[in-house]
C-alpha positions as CSV (number, residue, x, y, z in Angstrom):
1,X,-11.0,3.4,8.0
2,X,-9.0,1.1,5.8
3,X,-5.4,0.7,7.0
4,X,-2.3,-1.5,6.4
5,X,-2.3,-3.2,9.7
6,X,-3.2,-6.7,8.5
7,X,-0.6,-6.5,5.7
8,X,2.2,-5.3,8.0
9,X,1.3,-7.9,10.7
10,X,1.3,-10.8,8.2
11,X,4.5,-9.5,6.5
12,X,6.2,-9.7,9.9
13,X,4.8,-13.2,10.4
14,X,2.8,-12.2,13.6
15,X,-0.5,-13.5,14.7
16,X,-3.2,-11.2,15.9
17,X,-2.6,-12.7,19.4
18,X,1.1,-11.8,19.3
19,X,0.4,-8.3,18.2
20,X,-2.3,-7.8,20.8
21,X,0.0,-9.0,23.6
22,X,2.8,-6.7,22.4
23,X,0.4,-3.7,22.5
24,X,-1.4,-4.8,25.7
25,X,-4.8,-5.1,24.0
26,X,-7.1,-7.9,22.9
27,X,-7.3,-10.0,19.7
28,X,-10.8,-8.6,19.2
29,X,-9.4,-5.1,19.1
30,X,-6.7,-6.0,16.6
31,X,-9.3,-7.7,14.4
32,X,-11.6,-4.6,14.6
33,X,-8.7,-2.3,13.7
34,X,-7.7,-4.5,10.8
35,X,-11.1,-4.6,9.2
36,X,-11.7,-0.9,9.9
37,X,-14.6,-1.5,12.3
38,X,-12.8,0.7,14.9
39,X,-10.3,3.5,14.6
40,X,-6.8,2.8,16.0
41,X,-6.2,5.1,19.0
42,X,-3.4,7.6,18.6
43,X,-1.2,6.0,21.3
44,X,-1.4,2.6,19.6
45,X,-0.8,4.2,16.1
46,X,2.6,5.4,17.4
47,X,3.4,2.0,18.9
48,X,2.4,0.2,15.7
49,X,4.5,2.5,13.6
50,X,7.5,1.8,15.8
51,X,6.9,-2.0,15.8
52,X,6.6,-2.2,12.0
53,X,9.1,0.6,11.3
54,X,6.8,2.6,9.2
55,X,5.2,6.1,9.3
56,X,1.8,6.6,10.8
57,X,0.7,7.9,7.4
58,X,1.7,4.5,5.8
59,X,0.0,2.6,8.6
60,X,-3.2,4.6,7.9
61,X,-2.9,4.0,4.1
62,X,-2.4,7.7,3.2
63,X,-1.0,7.7,-0.3
64,X,-0.3,3.9,-0.6
65,X,-3.4,1.9,-1.2
66,X,-2.8,-1.9,-1.0
67,X,-4.5,-4.5,-3.2
68,X,-4.5,-8.2,-2.8
69,X,-3.3,-9.8,-6.0
70,X,-2.8,-13.5,-6.1
71,X,-2.5,-13.8,-2.4
72,X,0.0,-11.0,-2.1
73,X,-0.5,-7.4,-1.1
74,X,0.8,-4.8,-3.6
75,X,0.8,-1.1,-3.8
76,X,-0.5,0.7,-6.9
77,X,3.1,1.6,-7.7
78,X,4.1,-2.1,-7.6
79,X,1.3,-3.1,-9.9
80,X,2.1,-0.4,-12.4
81,X,5.8,-1.2,-12.3
82,X,5.1,-4.9,-12.9
83,X,2.8,-4.0,-15.9
84,X,5.4,-1.7,-17.2
85,X,8.1,-4.3,-17.0
86,X,6.0,-6.4,-19.4
87,X,7.0,-3.8,-22.0
88,X,10.7,-3.1,-21.5
89,X,10.9,-0.8,-24.6
90,X,8.4,1.6,-23.0
91,X,10.2,1.4,-19.7
92,X,13.5,2.3,-21.4
93,X,11.8,5.1,-23.3
94,X,10.5,6.6,-20.1
95,X,13.9,6.4,-18.4
96,X,15.5,8.3,-21.2
97,X,12.8,10.8,-21.8
98,X,12.4,14.5,-20.8
99,X,9.5,15.4,-18.6
100,X,7.7,17.2,-21.4
101,X,7.9,14.1,-23.6
102,X,6.4,12.0,-20.8
103,X,3.6,14.5,-20.5
104,X,2.9,14.3,-24.2
105,X,2.8,10.5,-24.0
106,X,0.4,10.7,-21.1
107,X,-1.9,13.0,-23.0
108,X,-1.8,10.7,-26.0
109,X,-2.6,7.6,-23.9
110,X,-5.4,9.5,-22.2
111,X,-6.9,10.5,-25.6
112,X,-6.7,6.9,-26.8
113,X,-8.3,5.7,-23.6
114,X,-11.2,8.2,-23.9
115,X,-11.9,7.1,-27.5
116,X,-12.3,3.5,-26.4
């Protein structure tokens, strides 16, 4: 199971050793959890969520997939926002638009994409 453990640990500046010691487990276990070789036991999930101040859902990557981009980890939302900021006029249009206008724009973009 893919999870956000490695990202959170690195973001905090912790080594696998430091995290393992704080959880009372081994470096090997931490490595196995990070690469998805082993599932994280429920009791450790709760401890990890507390250590990193995130929800268990976030830890388990439910709804927020992370991608490594240029040595950084980013969510889909971050990547989309960065792309959108390259076109500020579209960003401003979306901010000022009604939901039905945004739906029409999405339908248009989808039709253009399907033609290509």
